[in-house]
C-alpha positions as CSV (number, residue, x, y, z in Angstrom):
1,M,-51.0,-22.9,43.1
2,T,-48.9,-21.7,40.1
3,I,-45.3,-20.5,40.3
4,K,-46.5,-17.1,39.2
5,F,-48.9,-16.9,42.1
6,I,-46.3,-18.0,44.6
7,K,-43.9,-15.4,43.4
8,L,-46.6,-12.7,43.7
9,Y,-47.6,-13.9,47.2
10,I,-43.9,-13.8,48.3
11,L,-43.5,-10.3,46.9
12,V,-46.6,-9.1,48.7
13,L,-45.5,-10.7,51.9
14,I,-42.1,-9.1,51.7
15,N,-43.7,-5.7,51.2
16,V,-46.0,-6.2,54.2
17,I,-43.1,-7.2,56.4
18,S,-41.1,-4.2,55.3
19,V,-44.0,-1.8,56.0
20,C,-44.5,-3.4,59.5
21,A,-40.8,-3.1,60.2
22,H,-40.7,0.6,59.2
23,S,-43.8,1.3,61.3
24,Q,-42.2,-0.2,64.3
25,E,-39.0,1.8,63.9
26,L,-41.0,5.0,63.4
27,K,-43.0,4.2,66.5
28,D,-39.8,4.2,68.5
29,L,-39.5,7.9,67.9
30,F,-42.8,8.6,69.7
31,I,-42.7,6.2,72.6
32,A,-40.2,5.5,75.4
33,S,-37.6,3.4,73.7
34,D,-33.9,2.5,73.9
35,K,-33.6,3.1,70.2
36,K,-30.7,5.5,69.5
37,I,-31.9,8.8,68.1
38,T,-29.5,11.0,66.2
39,W,-29.9,14.6,64.9
40,L,-28.1,14.6,61.6
41,G,-28.4,18.3,60.8
42,I,-29.9,20.6,58.2
43,D,-29.3,19.5,54.7
44,F,-28.9,22.4,52.2
45,S,-27.4,20.4,49.5
46,H,-30.5,20.6,47.2
47,A,-31.9,23.9,48.5
48,K,-32.6,26.9,46.3
49,F,-32.2,30.5,47.5
50,I,-34.7,32.8,45.8
51,G,-34.5,36.6,45.9
52,E,-31.9,39.0,47.3
53,F,-29.8,37.6,50.2
54,A,-28.2,40.9,51.2
55,E,-26.8,41.6,54.7
56,M,-28.5,43.9,57.1
57,Y,-29.8,47.1,55.7
58,G,-28.7,46.1,52.2
59,V,-25.0,46.6,53.0
60,G,-23.1,44.2,50.7
61,T,-24.4,41.1,49.0
62,N,-24.0,37.5,49.7
63,N,-23.0,35.3,46.7
64,G,-23.4,31.5,46.6
65,A,-19.9,30.9,48.1
66,Q,-20.7,33.2,51.1
67,I,-24.0,31.5,51.7
68,R,-22.3,28.1,51.6
69,D,-19.2,28.8,53.6
70,K,-20.6,31.2,56.2
71,F,-24.3,30.6,56.7
72,F,-24.8,26.9,56.2
73,P,-22.4,26.1,59.1
74,E,-23.9,28.9,61.3
75,W,-27.5,27.8,60.7
76,N,-26.5,24.2,61.7
77,F,-24.6,25.4,64.7
78,F,-27.6,27.1,66.1
79,I,-28.7,23.7,67.3
80,V,-25.6,23.3,69.4
81,K,-25.0,26.9,70.4
82,E,-28.6,27.8,71.4
83,P,-30.2,24.4,72.4
84,R,-32.9,26.0,74.5
85,K,-34.2,28.1,71.7
86,Y,-33.5,25.6,68.9
87,D,-34.9,22.9,71.0
88,I,-34.5,19.6,69.1
89,K,-35.0,17.5,72.2
90,G,-38.2,19.3,73.2
91,M,-39.4,19.0,69.6
92,L,-39.1,15.2,69.7
93,R,-39.9,14.8,73.5
94,K,-36.6,13.1,74.1
95,D,-34.3,13.6,77.1
96,F,-31.2,12.6,75.1
97,I,-30.5,13.0,71.4
98,I,-27.1,12.4,69.8
99,I,-25.9,15.3,67.7
100,D,-23.8,14.2,64.8
101,M,-23.8,16.7,61.9
102,N,-20.5,15.9,60.3
103,M,-21.9,14.1,57.3
104,I,-24.4,16.8,56.6
105,N,-21.9,19.6,57.1
106,K,-19.6,17.9,54.6
107,L,-22.3,17.6,52.0
108,N,-23.2,21.3,52.5
109,S,-19.6,22.3,52.0
110,E,-19.4,20.6,48.7
111,I,-22.3,22.4,47.0
112,K,-21.4,24.4,43.9
113,P,-21.9,28.1,44.6
114,E,-23.5,28.6,41.2
115,D,-26.2,26.0,42.0
116,I,-27.5,27.8,45.1
117,A,-29.4,30.8,43.6
118,S,-32.6,30.3,41.6
119,N,-35.6,32.2,40.3
120,N,-38.0,29.2,40.8
121,S,-39.0,27.2,43.9
122,P,-38.3,23.5,43.6
123,D,-41.0,21.0,44.3
124,F,-39.6,17.9,46.0
125,K,-41.5,14.7,45.7
126,K,-41.5,11.7,48.1
127,E,-39.1,9.8,45.9
128,D,-36.7,12.9,45.8
129,I,-36.3,12.8,49.5
130,Q,-35.5,9.1,49.4
131,N,-33.0,9.6,46.6
132,F,-31.2,12.4,48.5
133,V,-30.9,10.0,51.5
134,N,-29.7,7.2,49.3
135,N,-26.7,9.3,48.4
136,Y,-25.7,10.2,51.9
137,P,-22.2,8.9,52.8
138,I,-23.3,7.3,56.0
139,D,-20.9,5.2,58.0
140,K,-22.1,1.6,57.8
141,N,-21.3,1.1,61.5
142,N,-23.9,3.7,62.5
143,S,-27.4,2.6,63.4
144,G,-30.6,3.7,65.0
145,I,-33.0,6.5,63.9
146,G,-31.8,9.6,62.2
147,T,-33.7,12.9,62.2
148,L,-32.9,15.9,60.1
149,F,-34.2,18.9,58.1
150,I,-33.9,18.9,54.4
151,V,-34.3,22.5,53.1
152,E,-36.3,22.8,49.8
153,Y,-36.0,26.6,49.5
154,F,-35.5,29.9,51.3
155,N,-37.6,32.4,49.3
156,K,-36.9,36.1,50.2
157,N,-39.5,37.3,47.8
158,I,-42.4,35.7,49.6
159,K,-40.7,35.6,53.0
160,E,-41.0,31.9,53.3
161,A,-39.0,28.7,53.9
162,S,-39.9,25.2,52.9
163,I,-38.2,22.6,55.1
164,Y,-38.8,18.9,55.2
165,F,-38.6,17.0,58.5
166,A,-37.3,13.5,57.7
167,V,-36.9,10.4,59.8
168,I,-34.6,7.7,58.5
169,N,-33.2,4.3,59.4
170,I,-29.5,5.2,59.5
171,Q,-28.2,1.7,58.6
172,T,-30.5,1.0,55.6
173,K,-31.1,4.6,54.6
174,D,-34.8,4.0,54.3
175,V,-36.9,7.1,54.8
176,L,-39.4,6.2,57.5
177,F,-41.3,9.5,57.5
178,Q,-41.2,12.9,55.8
179,E,-43.3,16.0,56.0
180,K,-43.0,19.5,54.5
181,I,-43.0,22.4,57.0
182,I,-43.6,25.9,55.7
183,S,-42.1,28.4,58.1
184,K,-41.5,32.2,58.3
185,P,-38.2,34.0,58.8
186,A,-37.7,36.7,61.4
187,G,-34.8,38.7,62.7
188,T,-32.1,41.1,61.5
189,G,-29.4,40.2,59.0
190,V,-29.2,37.1,56.8
191,R,-28.0,34.8,59.6
192,N,-30.7,35.6,62.1
193,Y,-33.5,36.2,59.6
194,W,-33.3,32.7,58.2
195,G,-32.3,31.3,61.5
196,G,-35.8,32.5,62.5
197,A,-37.3,30.2,59.8
198,I,-35.5,27.2,61.3
199,F,-36.7,28.2,64.7
200,D,-40.3,28.5,63.4
201,A,-40.1,25.0,61.8
202,I,-39.0,23.5,65.1
203,E,-41.7,25.3,67.0
204,K,-44.4,24.2,64.5
205,I,-43.3,20.6,65.1
206,K,-43.0,21.0,68.8
207,N,-46.3,22.7,69.4
208,D,-48.5,21.1,66.7
209,R,-47.2,18.5,64.3
210,Y,-45.7,16.3,67.0
211,Y,-49.1,15.6,68.6
212,I,-50.6,14.7,65.3
213,W,-47.7,12.3,64.4
214,K,-47.7,10.7,67.8
215,K,-51.4,10.0,67.6
216,Q,-50.9,8.5,64.1
217,F,-47.6,6.5,64.6
218,G,-47.1,6.1,68.4
219,K,-49.7,3.3,68.9
């Protein structure tokens, strides 16, 4: 057995062990487990806003600073203010989920206003999501499973939102799972209209995707 072969064997073994470990952690999200589950928030730090984001009936316009300073916190706060409607616990079939959005809220507040608006929809790849998470300033003392939404875009022109649901190992920052959810906005005014897209994403997971994921990863 050559040294080259041994090195290759060890590398493959490490990869297999890593995949198995990730699978076990993801499984904890879909079974009864004492693993700590934390909702980290809605990450808008890489999102693009396409089209006119005017207030109700077109009265006034919202520039990037207004979207960042007013609406990012409000859209995140829906989870706390209206937990029965924006039902994160029901979405994940958990009786208790820790809510800690401080890190995500800080990231959202640091976005440059001029980077928010765009004429084109981004197209996140799997490696993009991992890179975003790699740069999260997560407290090293935190542990368990983190769940969050990473917004790709809110597109007023086609009345559509693209939101990634992501599951991460908080301590290692490894992305255990990610899936894009296309949702529809509904409501009056910018706040409620796009809050409707967040609600729709939660409902799609709650009533459809969760069953698929549990069947795939909960064994």
